[in-house]
C-alpha positions in Angstrom: 23.0 123.7 103.0 23.2 124.8 106.7 20.7 125.1 109.5 18.4 127.4 107.7 18.0 127.0 103.8 16.8 124.4 102.0 18.3 122.2 99.5 17.5 120.6 96.2 20.2 118.1 95.0 20.4 117.6 91.4 22.8 115.9 89.2 23.0 117.3 85.8 22.1 114.7 83.0 21.1 112.0 85.0 18.0 111.0 86.6 17.3 109.2 90.0 15.9 105.8 90.4 15.5 105.6 93.9 14.6 108.6 96.3 14.2 108.5 99.9 13.2 111.6 102.0 12.5 111.8 105.4 11.1 108.2 106.2 9.4 107.5 103.3 10.3 106.5 99.6 9.2 108.7 97.0 10.3 107.1 93.9 11.6 103.1 93.4 13.1 101.3 90.4 9.6 99.6 90.0 7.7 102.9 90.1 7.5 104.7 86.5 9.5 107.9 85.9 11.8 108.8 88.1 13.0 112.1 89.7 15.6 115.0 89.1 15.8 116.5 92.2 16.1 115.4 96.0 14.4 118.6 97.8 15.1 119.0 101.5 14.6 121.1 103.9 16.8 122.5 107.1 18.0 119.6 109.2 16.2 116.9 106.9 18.0 114.0 105.3 17.5 111.6 102.7 19.0 109.5 99.9 19.0 109.0 96.0 20.4 106.2 93.9 20.9 106.4 90.1 22.5 104.6 87.5 24.5 106.7 84.8 23.3 106.6 81.3 26.8 106.6 79.8 30.2 107.5 80.5 31.2 110.9 81.0 31.1 113.8 83.4 28.0 114.6 85.4 28.1 117.8 87.6 26.0 118.1 90.8 24.6 121.2 92.3 22.3 121.9 95.3 20.1 124.7 92.7 21.3 127.5 94.9 23.2 129.0 91.8 24.9 131.6 94.2 26.7 128.8 96.1 27.5 127.2 92.8 29.3 129.7 91.6 31.0 130.2 94.8 32.2 126.6 94.6 29.4 124.2 96.0 29.4 122.2 93.3 30.7 118.6 92.5 31.4 116.2 89.8 30.8 112.4 89.1 33.2 111.0 86.4 32.0 107.7 85.1 34.2 105.7 83.0 
């Protein structure tokens, strides 16, 4: 997102099994539930893992919708 804006990574239609943010686990497959976003502050880091529920197209965004409208979005295609 840049040096001074937060980002909330989200995959539409899927849920994260694993969320790791800034040196700590926030969700793991053994934990009940899951997460829908990975929220990161400026210069922060983390990762997610997920299993898609079915074949299809799954868009991802940062939840800064004005940026998505400008093209900051992507698409996972699962076959």
